[in-house]
OpenMM code with the backbone's topology and positions (N, CA, C; nanometers):
from openmm import Vec3, app, unit

residues = "UNK UNK UNK UNK UNK UNK UNK UNK UNK UNK UNK UNK UNK UNK UNK UNK UNK UNK UNK UNK UNK UNK UNK UNK UNK UNK UNK UNK UNK UNK UNK UNK UNK UNK UNK UNK UNK UNK UNK UNK UNK UNK UNK UNK UNK UNK UNK UNK UNK UNK UNK UNK UNK UNK UNK UNK UNK UNK UNK UNK UNK UNK UNK UNK UNK UNK UNK UNK UNK UNK UNK UNK UNK UNK UNK UNK UNK UNK UNK UNK UNK UNK UNK UNK UNK UNK UNK UNK UNK UNK UNK UNK UNK UNK UNK UNK UNK UNK UNK UNK UNK UNK UNK UNK UNK UNK UNK UNK UNK UNK UNK UNK UNK UNK UNK UNK UNK UNK UNK UNK UNK UNK UNK UNK UNK UNK UNK UNK UNK UNK UNK UNK UNK UNK UNK UNK UNK UNK UNK UNK UNK UNK UNK UNK UNK UNK UNK UNK UNK UNK UNK UNK UNK UNK UNK UNK UNK UNK UNK UNK UNK UNK UNK UNK UNK UNK UNK UNK UNK UNK UNK UNK UNK UNK UNK UNK UNK UNK UNK UNK UNK UNK".split()
positions = [
    Vec3(-18.0944, -5.3654, -1.1952),
    Vec3(-18.0532, -5.2320, -1.1668),
    Vec3(-17.9468, -5.3074, -1.0605),
    Vec3(-17.7881, -5.2478, -1.0468),
    Vec3(-17.7229, -5.3293, -0.9921),
    Vec3(-17.7314, -5.1981, -0.8304),
    Vec3(-17.6688, -5.2884, -0.7528),
    Vec3(-17.7481, -5.2524, -0.6141),
    Vec3(-17.6425, -5.3276, -0.5273),
    Vec3(-17.5916, -5.2884, -0.3810),
    Vec3(-17.5095, -5.3779, -0.3085),
    Vec3(-17.5381, -5.3453, -0.1480),
    Vec3(-17.5320, -5.4581, -0.1078),
    Vec3(-17.5764, -5.4669, 0.0286),
    Vec3(-17.4843, -5.4201, 0.1082),
    Vec3(-17.5271, -5.3478, 0.2112),
    Vec3(-17.3864, -5.2975, 0.3236),
    Vec3(-17.3084, -5.3988, 0.3724),
    Vec3(-17.1746, -5.3757, 0.3529),
    Vec3(-17.0638, -5.4511, 0.3896),
    Vec3(-17.0694, -5.5094, 0.5475),
    Vec3(-17.0728, -5.6281, 0.6095),
    Vec3(-17.0830, -5.6338, 0.7454),
    Vec3(-16.9210, -5.6163, 0.8043),
    Vec3(-16.8900, -5.6309, 0.9676),
    Vec3(-16.7559, -5.6247, 0.9899),
    Vec3(-16.6979, -5.7221, 0.9650),
    Vec3(-16.7346, -5.8398, 0.9380),
    Vec3(-16.6842, -5.9488, 0.9223),
    Vec3(-16.6360, -5.9720, 0.7985),
    Vec3(-16.7015, -5.9312, 0.6848),
    Vec3(-16.6616, -5.9778, 0.5466),
    Vec3(-16.7649, -5.8948, 0.5025),
    Vec3(-16.6606, -5.8506, 0.3120),
    Vec3(-16.7506, -5.8074, 0.2326),
    Vec3(-16.8282, -5.8458, 0.1566),
    Vec3(-16.9455, -5.8308, 0.1405),
    Vec3(-17.0408, -5.8901, 0.0079),
    Vec3(-16.9946, -5.8360, -0.1137),
    Vec3(-16.9823, -5.9435, -0.2207),
    Vec3(-16.9811, -5.8514, -0.3560),
    Vec3(-17.1207, -5.9117, -0.4214),
    Vec3(-17.1300, -5.7867, -0.5042),
    Vec3(-17.2338, -5.8350, -0.5944),
    Vec3(-17.1909, -5.8473, -0.7000),
    Vec3(-17.2280, -5.9981, -0.7702),
    Vec3(-17.2198, -6.0504, -0.8967),
    Vec3(-17.3586, -5.9580, -1.0181),
    Vec3(-17.2841, -5.8943, -1.0930),
    Vec3(-17.3876, -5.8283, -1.1499),
    Vec3(-17.3887, -5.8342, -1.3225),
    Vec3(-17.5048, -5.9266, -1.2587),
    Vec3(-17.5781, -6.0028, -1.4544),
    Vec3(-17.6374, -5.9053, -1.5088),
    Vec3(-17.6643, -5.8042, -1.5046),
    Vec3(-17.7659, -5.6886, -1.5804),
    Vec3(-17.6883, -5.5738, -1.6217),
    Vec3(-17.5589, -5.6087, -1.6244),
    Vec3(-17.5339, -5.4660, -1.6791),
    Vec3(-17.5127, -5.4882, -1.8004),
    Vec3(-17.5061, -5.3785, -1.9355),
    Vec3(-17.5399, -5.3656, -2.0599),
    Vec3(-17.4482, -5.2820, -2.0979),
    Vec3(-17.4112, -5.2726, -2.2146),
    Vec3(-17.3998, -5.1598, -2.2701),
    Vec3(-17.5118, -5.0307, -2.2725),
    Vec3(-17.4918, -4.9063, -2.3012),
    Vec3(-17.6135, -4.8247, -2.3391),
    Vec3(-17.5150, -4.7198, -2.3866),
    Vec3(-17.4618, -4.6846, -2.3964),
    Vec3(-17.3567, -4.5488, -2.4564),
    Vec3(-17.2397, -4.5761, -2.5188),
    Vec3(-17.2662, -4.5265, -2.6714),
    Vec3(-17.1727, -4.5815, -2.7250),
    Vec3(-17.0711, -4.4468, -2.8171),
    Vec3(-16.9284, -4.4487, -2.8472),
    Vec3(-16.8719, -4.3112, -2.9053),
    Vec3(-16.8006, -4.3657, -2.9921),
    Vec3(-16.7786, -4.2994, -3.0839),
    Vec3(-16.6747, -4.3499, -3.2132),
    Vec3(-16.7557, -4.2440, -3.3042),
    Vec3(-16.6426, -4.2325, -3.3776),
    Vec3(-16.6137, -4.1123, -3.4768),
    Vec3(-16.7058, -4.2120, -3.6164),
    Vec3(-16.7453, -4.2817, -3.6138),
    Vec3(-16.8375, -4.3514, -3.7071),
    Vec3(-16.9258, -4.4799, -3.7079),
    Vec3(-17.0296, -4.4326, -3.6945),
    Vec3(-17.1617, -4.4811, -3.6208),
    Vec3(-17.1495, -4.6628, -3.7128),
    Vec3(-17.1014, -4.6729, -3.7907),
    Vec3(-17.1689, -4.8032, -3.8399),
    Vec3(-17.0223, -4.9094, -3.8000),
    Vec3(-16.9462, -4.8334, -3.7489),
    Vec3(-16.8217, -4.9228, -3.7520),
    Vec3(-16.8042, -5.0266, -3.6092),
    Vec3(-16.9392, -5.0028, -3.5225),
    Vec3(-16.9493, -5.1210, -3.3981),
    Vec3(-17.1017, -5.1449, -3.4177),
    Vec3(-17.1150, -5.2654, -3.3911),
    Vec3(-17.2257, -5.3749, -3.3624),
    Vec3(-17.2667, -5.3868, -3.2175),
    Vec3(-17.3675, -5.3804, -3.1937),
    Vec3(-17.4175, -5.3942, -3.0379),
    Vec3(-17.5633, -5.4778, -3.0366),
    Vec3(-17.4787, -5.6389, -2.9598),
    Vec3(-17.5671, -5.7274, -3.0115),
    Vec3(-17.6259, -5.8460, -2.8793),
    Vec3(-17.6720, -5.9423, -2.8872),
    Vec3(-17.7305, -5.9645, -2.7713),
    Vec3(-17.7309, -5.9123, -2.6250),
    Vec3(-17.8908, -5.8007, -2.6902),
    Vec3(-17.9652, -5.7492, -2.5951),
    Vec3(-17.8909, -5.6102, -2.5630),
    Vec3(-17.7608, -5.5846, -2.6451),
    Vec3(-17.6301, -5.4742, -2.5626),
    Vec3(-17.5737, -5.5266, -2.4565),
    Vec3(-17.5488, -5.6753, -2.4304),
    Vec3(-17.4140, -5.7931, -2.3898),
    Vec3(-17.3374, -5.7894, -2.4613),
    Vec3(-17.3100, -5.7874, -2.6145),
    Vec3(-17.1741, -5.7671, -2.6665),
    Vec3(-17.2023, -5.6829, -2.7739),
    Vec3(-17.0612, -5.6368, -2.7813),
    Vec3(-17.0136, -5.4620, -2.8423),
    Vec3(-16.9104, -5.5776, -2.9490),
    Vec3(-16.8684, -5.5235, -3.0384),
    Vec3(-16.7878, -5.5369, -3.1564),
    Vec3(-16.7248, -5.4580, -3.2695),
    Vec3(-16.6079, -5.4324, -3.2856),
    Vec3(-16.6077, -5.3204, -3.3465),
    Vec3(-16.5629, -5.3829, -3.5401),
    Vec3(-16.6698, -5.3232, -3.5886),
    Vec3(-16.6869, -5.3761, -3.7449),
    Vec3(-16.5784, -5.3279, -3.8601),
    Vec3(-16.4884, -5.2421, -3.8084),
    Vec3(-16.4174, -5.1495, -3.9661),
    Vec3(-16.2738, -5.1322, -3.8595),
    Vec3(-16.1889, -5.1612, -3.9443),
    Vec3(-16.0429, -5.1664, -3.8628),
    Vec3(-16.0261, -4.9216, -3.9020),
    Vec3(-15.9351, -4.9403, -3.7959),
    Vec3(-15.9207, -4.7597, -3.7928),
    Vec3(-16.0072, -4.7165, -3.7355),
    Vec3(-16.1110, -4.7520, -3.6759),
    Vec3(-16.2191, -4.6623, -3.5581),
    Vec3(-16.1917, -4.7180, -3.4764),
    Vec3(-16.1361, -4.6183, -3.3653),
    Vec3(-16.1912, -4.6674, -3.2009),
    Vec3(-16.3445, -4.6581, -3.1988),
    Vec3(-16.3608, -4.7290, -3.0872),
    Vec3(-16.4777, -4.7527, -3.0418),
    Vec3(-16.4998, -4.7654, -2.8420),
    Vec3(-16.6190, -4.7286, -2.8340),
    Vec3(-16.6235, -4.6901, -2.6882),
    Vec3(-16.7054, -4.7127, -2.5750),
    Vec3(-16.7534, -4.7943, -2.5210),
    Vec3(-16.9268, -4.7431, -2.4492),
    Vec3(-16.8822, -4.7958, -2.3281),
    Vec3(-17.0128, -4.7501, -2.2873),
    Vec3(-17.0727, -4.7150, -2.0851),
    Vec3(-17.1393, -4.8368, -2.0694),
    Vec3(-17.1359, -4.8981, -1.9390),
    Vec3(-17.2509, -4.9850, -1.9083),
    Vec3(-17.3590, -4.9002, -1.8555),
    Vec3(-17.4830, -4.9569, -1.8409),
    Vec3(-17.6145, -4.8815, -1.7810),
    Vec3(-17.5912, -4.8300, -1.6506),
    Vec3(-17.5048, -4.8997, -1.5650),
    Vec3(-17.5173, -4.8759, -1.3988),
    Vec3(-17.4138, -4.7410, -1.3423),
    Vec3(-17.4578, -4.7326, -1.2734),
    Vec3(-17.3681, -4.6558, -1.1528),
    Vec3(-17.3434, -4.7150, -1.0465),
    Vec3(-17.1849, -4.7479, -0.9969),
    Vec3(-17.1538, -4.7897, -0.9542),
    Vec3(-17.0623, -4.7087, -0.8122),
    Vec3(-17.1349, -4.6455, -0.7126),
    Vec3(-17.1103, -4.5215, -0.5861),
    Vec3(-17.0620, -4.5945, -0.4627),
    Vec3(-17.1069, -4.7092, -0.4328),
    Vec3(-17.0864, -4.7927, -0.2818),
    Vec3(-17.0475, -4.9203, -0.3301),
    Vec3(-16.9843, -4.9980, -0.2098),
    Vec3(-17.0170, -5.1600, -0.2189),
    Vec3(-16.9342, -5.2153, -0.2963),
    Vec3(-16.9083, -5.3442, -0.3187),
    Vec3(-16.8167, -5.4503, -0.4101),
    Vec3(-16.8952, -5.5179, -0.5156),
    Vec3(-16.8623, -5.4755, -0.6618),
    Vec3(-16.9364, -5.5326, -0.8049),
    Vec3(-16.8288, -5.5750, -0.8633),
    Vec3(-16.8787, -5.6720, -0.9176),
    Vec3(-16.8072, -5.8139, -0.9900),
    Vec3(-16.9040, -5.8204, -1.1584),
    Vec3(-16.8002, -5.7993, -1.2551),
    Vec3(-16.8499, -5.8081, -1.3562),
    Vec3(-16.7738, -5.8837, -1.4697),
    Vec3(-16.8479, -6.0020, -1.5088),
    Vec3(-16.7696, -6.1357, -1.6180),
    Vec3(-16.7571, -6.0711, -1.7430),
    Vec3(-16.7010, -6.0742, -1.8281),
    Vec3(-16.6393, -6.0780, -1.9404),
    Vec3(-16.5890, -6.1268, -2.0195),
    Vec3(-16.6006, -6.2067, -2.1395),
    Vec3(-16.5465, -6.2905, -2.2528),
    Vec3(-16.5057, -6.2055, -2.4080),
    Vec3(-16.3579, -6.2093, -2.3867),
    Vec3(-16.2787, -6.1292, -2.5016),
    Vec3(-16.2940, -6.2316, -2.6073),
    Vec3(-16.3943, -6.1491, -2.7166),
    Vec3(-16.4175, -6.1984, -2.8410),
    Vec3(-16.3724, -6.1975, -2.9170),
    Vec3(-16.2452, -6.1036, -2.9622),
    Vec3(-16.1724, -6.0365, -3.0689),
    Vec3(-16.0976, -5.8837, -3.0144),
    Vec3(-15.9364, -5.9228, -3.0523),
    Vec3(-15.8703, -5.8127, -3.0384),
    Vec3(-15.8256, -5.8037, -2.8802),
    Vec3(-15.7915, -5.6366, -2.9333),
    Vec3(-15.7413, -5.6606, -2.7443),
    Vec3(-15.8432, -5.5474, -2.6737),
    Vec3(-15.9308, -5.5677, -2.6617),
    Vec3(-16.0325, -5.4412, -2.5773),
    Vec3(-15.9764, -5.3802, -2.4443),
    Vec3(-15.9955, -5.2717, -2.3977),
    Vec3(-15.9861, -5.2059, -2.2803),
    Vec3(-16.0911, -5.2430, -2.1797),
    Vec3(-16.0735, -5.3057, -2.0423),
    Vec3(-16.1593, -5.2538, -1.9766),
    Vec3(-16.1427, -5.2143, -1.8497),
    Vec3(-16.2010, -5.1758, -1.7953),
    Vec3(-16.2158, -5.0953, -1.6821),
    Vec3(-16.3146, -4.9893, -1.5869),
    Vec3(-16.2777, -4.8565, -1.6160),
    Vec3(-16.4184, -4.7748, -1.5196),
    Vec3(-16.3584, -4.6326, -1.5724),
    Vec3(-16.4939, -4.5494, -1.5784),
    Vec3(-16.4903, -4.4392, -1.5815),
    Vec3(-16.5884, -4.3354, -1.5154),
    Vec3(-16.5300, -4.2282, -1.4292),
    Vec3(-16.5848, -4.1671, -1.3813),
    Vec3(-16.7273, -4.0941, -1.4211),
    Vec3(-16.8495, -4.0888, -1.3439),
    Vec3(-17.0213, -4.1105, -1.4801),
    Vec3(-17.0047, -3.8979, -1.4640),
    Vec3(-16.9439, -3.8521, -1.3882),
    Vec3(-16.9282, -3.7218, -1.4024),
    Vec3(-16.8781, -3.6402, -1.5408),
    Vec3(-16.7366, -3.7318, -1.5341),
    Vec3(-16.6817, -3.7005, -1.6565),
    Vec3(-16.7176, -3.7799, -1.8326),
    Vec3(-16.7826, -3.7729, -1.8681),
    Vec3(-16.7934, -3.8244, -2.0320),
    Vec3(-16.6844, -3.8028, -2.1197),
    Vec3(-16.6994, -3.9615, -2.1466),
    Vec3(-16.5961, -3.9689, -2.2346),
    Vec3(-16.6105, -3.8598, -2.3607),
    Vec3(-16.4904, -3.8812, -2.4355),
    Vec3(-16.4983, -3.8065, -2.6454),
    Vec3(-16.4269, -3.8724, -2.7204),
    Vec3(-16.4033, -3.8876, -2.8250),
    Vec3(-16.3669, -3.8944, -2.8692),
    Vec3(-16.2611, -3.7948, -2.9756),
    Vec3(-16.1575, -3.7904, -3.0446),
    Vec3(-16.1282, -3.6814, -3.0841),
    Vec3(-15.9734, -3.7022, -3.1283),
    Vec3(-15.9751, -3.5931, -3.2647),
    Vec3(-15.8187, -3.6259, -3.3255),
    Vec3(-15.7119, -3.6396, -3.2770),
    Vec3(-15.5518, -3.6693, -3.3139),
    Vec3(-15.6396, -3.7308, -3.4546),
    Vec3(-15.6475, -3.8723, -3.4047),
    Vec3(-15.5807, -3.9669, -3.2981),
    Vec3(-15.5785, -4.1411, -3.3071),
    Vec3(-15.7476, -4.1725, -3.2832),
    Vec3(-15.8612, -4.0622, -3.2265),
    Vec3(-15.9489, -4.1155, -3.1850),
    Vec3(-15.9934, -4.1879, -3.0831),
    Vec3(-15.8931, -4.1579, -2.9902),
    Vec3(-15.8680, -4.3079, -2.8524),
    Vec3(-15.8808, -4.1996, -2.7294),
    Vec3(-15.9014, -4.0841, -2.7571),
    Vec3(-15.9345, -3.9747, -2.6371),
    Vec3(-15.9772, -4.0567, -2.4948),
    Vec3(-16.0501, -4.1300, -2.5381),
    Vec3(-16.1383, -4.1499, -2.3960),
    Vec3(-16.0775, -4.2205, -2.3193),
    Vec3(-15.9681, -4.2962, -2.3297),
    Vec3(-15.8937, -4.4267, -2.2495),
    Vec3(-15.7806, -4.3014, -2.1787),
    Vec3(-15.7158, -4.2439, -2.2870),
    Vec3(-15.6650, -4.1464, -2.2655),
    Vec3(-15.6650, -4.0038, -2.1797),
    Vec3(-15.8066, -3.9931, -2.1192),
    Vec3(-15.8586, -3.8893, -1.9715),
    Vec3(-15.8145, -3.9481, -1.8401),
    Vec3(-15.7792, -3.8566, -1.7805),
    Vec3(-15.7640, -3.8722, -1.6455),
    Vec3(-15.9218, -3.9883, -1.5296),
    Vec3(-15.9810, -4.0005, -1.5942),
    Vec3(-16.1023, -4.0361, -1.5575),
    Vec3(-16.0994, -4.1967, -1.5631),
    Vec3(-15.9908, -4.2276, -1.6572),
    Vec3(-15.9901, -4.3619, -1.6958),
    Vec3(-15.8951, -4.4431, -1.6192),
    Vec3(-15.9364, -4.5472, -1.5798),
    Vec3(-15.8669, -4.6928, -1.5036),
    Vec3(-15.8916, -4.7882, -1.5848),
    Vec3(-15.8039, -4.8864, -1.5720),
    Vec3(-15.8640, -5.0427, -1.6346),
    Vec3(-15.6932, -5.0910, -1.6972),
    Vec3(-15.7575, -5.1914, -1.7599),
    Vec3(-15.6521, -5.2818, -1.8474),
    Vec3(-15.7124, -5.2564, -2.0085),
    Vec3(-15.5808, -5.3034, -2.0746),
    Vec3(-15.5758, -5.3403, -2.1991),
    Vec3(-15.4651, -5.4303, -2.2737),
    Vec3(-15.4807, -5.5268, -2.2740),
    Vec3(-15.4008, -5.6252, -2.2787),
    Vec3(-15.2643, -5.5974, -2.1505),
    Vec3(-15.1430, -5.6140, -2.2143),
    Vec3(-15.0418, -5.5728, -2.1295),
    Vec3(-15.0276, -5.4298, -2.0426),
    Vec3(-15.1412, -5.3765, -2.0912),
    Vec3(-15.1574, -5.2483, -1.9722),
    Vec3(-15.2493, -5.2520, -1.9281),
    Vec3(-15.1826, -5.1636, -1.8138),
    Vec3(-15.2881, -5.1261, -1.6968),
    Vec3(-15.2735, -4.9545, -1.6908),
    Vec3(-15.4167, -4.9004, -1.7120),
    Vec3(-15.4476, -4.7496, -1.7240),
    Vec3(-15.4612, -4.7009, -1.5803),
    Vec3(-15.3949, -4.5853, -1.5549),
    Vec3(-15.3694, -4.5138, -1.4277),
    Vec3(-15.4052, -4.3766, -1.4546),
    Vec3(-15.5139, -4.3243, -1.4031),
    Vec3(-15.5319, -4.1702, -1.4036),
    Vec3(-15.5396, -4.1592, -1.5819),
    Vec3(-15.5806, -4.2865, -1.6660),
    Vec3(-15.5752, -4.1928, -1.8168),
    Vec3(-15.4397, -4.2372, -1.8605),
    Vec3(-15.3156, -4.2941, -1.8167),
    Vec3(-15.1878, -4.2943, -1.8948),
    Vec3(-15.1716, -4.4964, -1.8961),
    Vec3(-15.1172, -4.4957, -1.9778),
    Vec3(-15.0691, -4.6718, -1.9962),
    Vec3(-14.9197, -4.6867, -1.9222),
    Vec3(-14.9404, -4.7781, -1.8730),
    Vec3(-14.8119, -4.8338, -1.7641),
    Vec3(-14.8208, -4.9918, -1.7648),
    Vec3(-14.6682, -5.0711, -1.8341),
    Vec3(-14.6582, -5.1838, -1.8672),
    Vec3(-14.7316, -5.2911, -1.7411),
    Vec3(-14.7726, -5.3603, -1.7371),
    Vec3(-14.8307, -5.4526, -1.6215),
    Vec3(-14.7016, -5.5208, -1.5914),
    Vec3(-14.6519, -5.5514, -1.4901),
    Vec3(-14.6120, -5.6780, -1.4551),
    Vec3(-14.6536, -5.8169, -1.4781),
    Vec3(-14.7517, -5.8759, -1.5029),
    Vec3(-14.7447, -5.9623, -1.5310),
    Vec3(-14.7796, -6.0145, -1.7063),
    Vec3(-14.8291, -6.1522, -1.7390),
    Vec3(-14.8247, -6.1583, -1.8728),
    Vec3(-14.9358, -6.2182, -1.9463),
    Vec3(-15.0270, -6.1305, -1.8989),
    Vec3(-15.2051, -6.1092, -1.9339),
    Vec3(-15.1873, -6.0651, -2.0587),
    Vec3(-15.2423, -6.1419, -2.1634),
    Vec3(-15.2765, -6.0949, -2.3098),
    Vec3(-15.4260, -6.1081, -2.3544),
    Vec3(-15.5030, -6.0084, -2.4363),
    Vec3(-15.5980, -6.0766, -2.4185),
    Vec3(-15.6221, -6.1673, -2.5742),
    Vec3(-15.6541, -6.2547, -2.5099),
    Vec3(-15.7110, -6.3948, -2.6341),
    Vec3(-15.8580, -6.3966, -2.6178),
    Vec3(-15.8826, -6.4535, -2.7551),
    Vec3(-16.0234, -6.4965, -2.7719),
    Vec3(-16.0415, -6.5892, -2.6954),
    Vec3(-16.1736, -6.5662, -2.5971),
    Vec3(-16.2417, -6.6636, -2.5575),
    Vec3(-16.2143, -6.6626, -2.3854),
    Vec3(-16.0760, -6.5695, -2.3238),
    Vec3(-16.0572, -6.5431, -2.2130),
    Vec3(-16.1349, -6.4673, -2.1575),
    Vec3(-16.1763, -6.4970, -2.0601),
    Vec3(-16.2448, -6.4644, -1.9458),
    Vec3(-16.1944, -6.3548, -1.7994),
    Vec3(-16.2400, -6.2360, -1.8575),
    Vec3(-16.1601, -6.1243, -1.7519),
    Vec3(-16.2757, -6.0752, -1.6621),
    Vec3(-16.2627, -6.0943, -1.5406),
    Vec3(-16.3656, -6.0713, -1.4411),
    Vec3(-16.3111, -5.9427, -1.3779),
    Vec3(-16.3711, -5.8285, -1.3454),
    Vec3(-16.3342, -5.7324, -1.3005),
    Vec3(-16.4296, -5.6731, -1.1488),
    Vec3(-16.3910, -5.6378, -1.0800),
    Vec3(-16.4212, -5.6304, -0.9440),
    Vec3(-16.3892, -5.4760, -0.9392),
    Vec3(-16.5061, -5.4131, -0.9416),
    Vec3(-16.5087, -5.2779, -0.8499),
    Vec3(-16.5478, -5.2589, -0.6872),
    Vec3(-16.4365, -5.2175, -0.6424),
    Vec3(-16.4484, -5.1733, -0.5123),
    Vec3(-16.4916, -4.9978, -0.4180),
    Vec3(-16.6095, -4.9714, -0.4252),
    Vec3(-16.6158, -4.8419, -0.4698),
    Vec3(-16.5569, -4.7995, -0.3194),
    Vec3(-16.6254, -4.8306, -0.2518),
    Vec3(-16.6082, -4.8505, -0.0392),
    Vec3(-16.4177, -4.8227, -0.0762),
    Vec3(-16.3277, -4.9057, -0.1293),
    Vec3(-16.1622, -4.8702, -0.0756),
    Vec3(-16.1038, -4.8266, -0.2448),
    Vec3(-16.2596, -4.7801, -0.3257),
    Vec3(-16.1579, -4.7071, -0.4337),
    Vec3(-16.0346, -4.7836, -0.5007),
    Vec3(-16.1064, -4.9195, -0.5165),
    Vec3(-15.9761, -5.0017, -0.6091),
    Vec3(-16.0168, -5.0753, -0.6798),
    Vec3(-15.9885, -5.1380, -0.7868),
    Vec3(-16.0601, -5.2643, -0.9221),
    Vec3(-15.9236, -5.3763, -0.8586),
    Vec3(-15.9883, -5.4253, -0.9444),
    Vec3(-15.8904, -5.5758, -0.9112),
    Vec3(-15.9388, -5.6511, -1.0689),
    Vec3(-15.8851, -5.7026, -1.1683),
    Vec3(-15.8925, -5.7628, -1.2726),
    Vec3(-15.8163, -5.9409, -1.2286),
    Vec3(-15.9103, -6.0315, -1.2928),
    Vec3(-15.8106, -6.1763, -1.3191),
    Vec3(-15.8776, -6.2191, -1.4616),
    Vec3(-15.7899, -6.2618, -1.5073),
    Vec3(-15.8152, -6.3508, -1.5942),
    Vec3(-15.8243, -6.5190, -1.5715),
    Vec3(-15.9490, -6.5053, -1.6142),
    Vec3(-16.0000, -6.6834, -1.4996),
    Vec3(-15.9673, -6.7985, -1.5974),
    Vec3(-15.8950, -6.7939, -1.7306),
    Vec3(-15.7942, -6.8585, -1.8100),
    Vec3(-15.7090, -6.9330, -1.7348),
    Vec3(-15.5927, -6.8004, -1.6952),
    Vec3(-15.4382, -6.7873, -1.6592),
    Vec3(-15.4289, -6.7953, -1.4884),
    Vec3(-15.5095, -6.7228, -1.4262),
    Vec3(-15.5360, -6.7038, -1.3288),
    Vec3(-15.4242, -6.5641, -1.2508),
    Vec3(-15.4133, -6.4904, -1.3628),
    Vec3(-15.3203, -6.3827, -1.3652),
    Vec3(-15.3921, -6.2610, -1.2714),
    Vec3(-15.3816, -6.1757, -1.1665),
    Vec3(-15.4609, -6.1091, -1.1752),
    Vec3(-15.3875, -5.9731, -1.1442),
    Vec3(-15.4237, -5.8693, -1.1209),
    Vec3(-15.3905, -5.7121, -1.0819),
    Vec3(-15.4766, -5.6332, -1.0126),
    Vec3(-15.4419, -5.5347, -0.9371),
    Vec3(-15.5192, -5.4345, -0.9174),
    Vec3(-15.4352, -5.3312, -0.9221),
    Vec3(-15.5491, -5.2051, -0.8914),
    Vec3(-15.5489, -5.0958, -0.9088),
    Vec3(-15.6421, -4.9943, -0.8220),
    Vec3(-15.5695, -4.9017, -0.7617),
    Vec3(-15.6425, -4.7724, -0.6823),
    Vec3(-15.6554, -4.7097, -0.7599),
    Vec3(-15.8023, -4.6372, -0.7320),
    Vec3(-15.8739, -4.5363, -0.8087),
    Vec3(-15.8264, -4.4416, -0.6800),
    Vec3(-15.7823, -4.2475, -0.8047),
    Vec3(-15.7362, -4.1706, -0.7060),
    Vec3(-15.9124, -4.0614, -0.7584),
    Vec3(-15.9834, -4.1180, -0.6427),
    Vec3(-16.1074, -4.0375, -0.6289),
    Vec3(-16.1124, -3.8352, -0.6391),
    Vec3(-16.0091, -3.8597, -0.6804),
    Vec3(-15.9720, -3.6964, -0.7331),
    Vec3(-16.0237, -3.6683, -0.9002),
    Vec3(-15.9199, -3.7640, -0.9337),
    Vec3(-15.9743, -3.7983, -1.0954),
    Vec3(-16.0427, -3.8764, -1.1151),
    Vec3(-16.1023, -3.9524, -1.0441),
    Vec3(-16.2299, -4.0422, -1.0853),
    Vec3(-16.3389, -4.0180, -0.9782),
    Vec3(-16.3495, -3.9064, -0.9703),
    Vec3(-16.5212, -3.9228, -0.8842),
    Vec3(-16.6043, -3.9823, -0.8684),
    Vec3(-16.6370, -4.0901, -0.7435),
    Vec3(-16.7731, -4.1890, -0.7410),
    Vec3(-16.9180, -4.0928, -0.8252),
    Vec3(-16.9832, -4.1467, -0.8981),
    Vec3(-17.0165, -4.2963, -0.9039),
    Vec3(-16.9325, -4.3229, -1.0491),
    Vec3(-16.8963, -4.4314, -1.0642),
    Vec3(-16.8069, -4.4751, -1.1421),
    Vec3(-16.8959, -4.5614, -1.2476),
    Vec3(-16.8662, -4.5592, -1.3935),
    Vec3(-17.0080, -4.6748, -1.4589),
    Vec3(-16.8948, -4.7691, -1.5492),
    Vec3(-16.8683, -4.8471, -1.5826),
    Vec3(-16.8257, -4.9338, -1.6143),
    Vec3(-16.8145, -4.9233, -1.7645),
    Vec3(-16.6497, -4.9562, -1.8197),
    Vec3(-16.6023, -4.8891, -1.9607),
    Vec3(-16.5023, -4.9929, -1.9903),
    Vec3(-16.5758, -4.9883, -2.1395),
    Vec3(-16.4969, -5.0536, -2.2115),
    Vec3(-16.4075, -4.9761, -2.3405),
    Vec3(-16.3197, -5.0114, -2.4445),
    Vec3(-16.2355, -4.9244, -2.5419),
    Vec3(-16.2351, -5.0551, -2.6603),
    Vec3(-16.2442, -5.0633, -2.8056),
    Vec3(-16.2153, -5.1365, -2.8481),
    Vec3(-16.1655, -5.0243, -2.9471),
    Vec3(-16.0081, -5.1351, -2.9740),
    Vec3(-15.8829, -5.0496, -3.0148),
    Vec3(-15.9149, -5.0238, -3.1741),
    Vec3(-15.8198, -4.9585, -3.2238),
    Vec3(-15.8322, -4.9426, -3.3934),
    Vec3(-15.8139, -5.0257, -3.4970),
    Vec3(-15.7471, -5.1870, -3.4288),
    Vec3(-15.6879, -5.3022, -3.4978),
    Vec3(-15.8194, -5.4032, -3.5384),
    Vec3(-16.0214, -5.3497, -3.4220),
    Vec3(-16.1068, -5.4299, -3.4245),
    Vec3(-16.0906, -5.4728, -3.3109),
    Vec3(-16.1770, -5.5138, -3.2522),
    Vec3(-16.2108, -5.5974, -3.0890),
    Vec3(-16.3202, -5.6110, -3.0808),
    Vec3(-16.4023, -5.6810, -2.9989),
    Vec3(-16.5175, -5.7099, -2.9218),
    Vec3(-16.5095, -5.8074, -2.8023),
    Vec3(-16.5872, -5.7682, -2.7491),
    Vec3(-16.6092, -5.7701, -2.5673),
    Vec3(-16.7681, -5.8791, -2.5442),
    Vec3(-16.8351, -5.9632, -2.5013),
    Vec3(-16.9440, -6.0149, -2.4217),
    Vec3(-16.9259, -5.9988, -2.2940),
    Vec3(-17.0435, -5.9613, -2.2085),
    Vec3(-17.0909, -5.9429, -2.0719),
    Vec3(-17.1266, -6.0654, -2.0187),
    Vec3(-17.0920, -6.1581, -1.9307),
    Vec3(-17.1204, -6.3062, -1.9411),
    Vec3(-17.1756, -6.3535, -1.7788),
] * unit.nanometer
topology = app.Topology()
chain = topology.addChain("A")
for resn in residues:
    res = topology.addResidue(resn, chain)
    for name in ("N", "CA", "C"):
        topology.addAtom(name, app.Element.getBySymbol(name[0]), res)
């Protein structure tokens, strides 16, 4: 289980989460997604079907780093409030990313309060790229770095819309996508 060591006055301790895995899947078609590698990899296998997944851990304090690898497509990577569960809805089926509890990134977009904004960076989800997301629960911030290009971005999370604890959250687009925890 993920845990944090209290931060000292001189530096912050970052917990590298190595035991995160996907435990809750949201999709309109259960055959549209495959979970492999003991819940550490997820891939959509049917076009035109949106899917999302929540991680097993709750993050409420400290700083936590999660490393991922883009396996396919343009996945969303971010967080949601544990107290506001996602839901899939018509007509597009991607309602779980477009809700105020959602913060994160998808290719060239950042999501703040569930709304998409064009990024200032040129990051693009490319197969094999490693994206590391850092959840700073104490300062209510998310940080993303593309380890292949060193592009990075940071988002401030409004805890009125996404109260703690948070859960790691990914979305797989209707074009198909896949992501692995590494």
